[in-house]
N, C-alpha and C positions, 0 to 999 in steps of 0.2 A: 176392787172400785167394782163400783158394777155401771155406771155409765162414762159416755166417751165426750172429749171435747172436740170443736173446731171453734176457735176462735184466730181473730189476727189481730193486732194491734199495729201498725204503721205509720209512722212519720214522716212527713220524704213530699214533694213537690208536686206539681200540677205539669206536665209533660204538657199539653195543654189545655185550646178552651171546653170547658165542659158540652159533650151535643146530646142532647135533647132528643126526644121521639113523646112524642102525645098518642094516646091512644084513645078510643071511644071512654065514653062514662067518665073522665075526669082525669084516668092512672097517667102516672109518665115514668118516665125513667130516664136518666140521664146517668151518661159516661165519659169516664175521662183515664187517659195514663195519671201511670202518680210512680216518682222518679225516685227510690234510694238508695245510700250510697253507702260506700263501705271505703275507710282510708286504713290503711296500713304502709308499712316498709319494710322491702325484699329484704330478707339477712344477709344477702347473699354482691346482692349493687349496690344496697343501703337507699336506693330507687325508694321513693314516695309512691303507690300508686292505689289509684283511686275506682275502685269498680262500681259499676250504674248495674243494677235490678229494675227492671221497669214493672209493672200489676198494674190490671185494668180494674178501673175500678167499677160498679155501679153503685147508684143510688137512686133513691125512689121513690114517687109520692112529693112531696111535700120538699122533704131534704131534697130532692134531686132539686126544685126548684129554684129553694137555697143560695144552691149550690152554682145554679147558673145564673143568679141575680148575682152573687158579689163574690164566686173566684174567677181567677184568671190564668194564665200560663201564668208558671213561677211562683205562685203562691206558695206556702208553705202551711199544714194541714197533716194536724188527730186523724188520723180512720181505725174505727173500729166495727169489726163485722164476723166473715166467716166466709172461709174459700169455700166455691166451689164450681162444676167443672159442668161446660155446657158440648155436647155433641148432635152435632151434623151431616148431612151426607154435604158431599163438594159438588162443583159443575161436572168435576175430569169425577164422579164416583166413587172416589174413596172418602173414609169417612176424619171427618177436619174434629180438632176437639179448639178448646181453649177456657183456661184455667182462669176465673172473675175472685175478687174480694167484695160481695156485697153485704158493704157499708151501712149499718145501724145506733153507728156514733160517730159524731167527725166537733170537732171543733178546730178554731181555724186560729194559725198561730200566727201570721202575717199577712198584709193580700199589700197587692203593691200600692194601693191608697195608701200606708203605711209607710212601706219604706220610700217614695216620693214623698213626700210630707217633711215639711221643716225641721226639722231638733228642735223640740224644748230648752231653752236657758236652763242653768242651772237652778233658779227661784222656781222653773216649774216642777216641781217633784210627784203631784199627784199625775193619775195618767188620765186621762179624761175620755179614754177610747177606752173599757175593757174588754176580753177575751171574751166572746160567743161561742156557748158550746152548745149544740143543736144535739136533739134525739128523737130517733121515731117510736119512740117510747112512746111519750104522749108530745109531742109536735107543739112542743116548748122550747124557748128561746131563755136563759137564763145566765144573770150577770154574773161572772167570779169575782169578790165582796172581800176575795185572799189580801193584802195590802204585799207580797212579795208574785 
């Protein structure tokens, strides 16, 4: 194999609001923590254990603005992107590092508004709010018209 791959796929919950930074020229960047969980049973104690891994998510420009507008703490999202590590010198002169996930595709799985909305009755079988898929490649929002 001639090439290399740097691809990350995460499904998790926002740990905080999207923090936005705007730059001259109209560019913007959004950052938020994303929590992913792993649940397993400890074979020695039989106890169910949940571990949480925190990821630093970075979104840019139009995707960042969409995330700021529609996402809030606790929302579940699907993120696809690549790992990047930043390095800088801290106030104490030591080198600091931060690993981030630079997201290029995202799908909102649940939002607070959907979770707090009243449940439809059994006679309402059609989903009135299909999932939205957001991509920075073509900056379009597509409806998912699959029936399941």
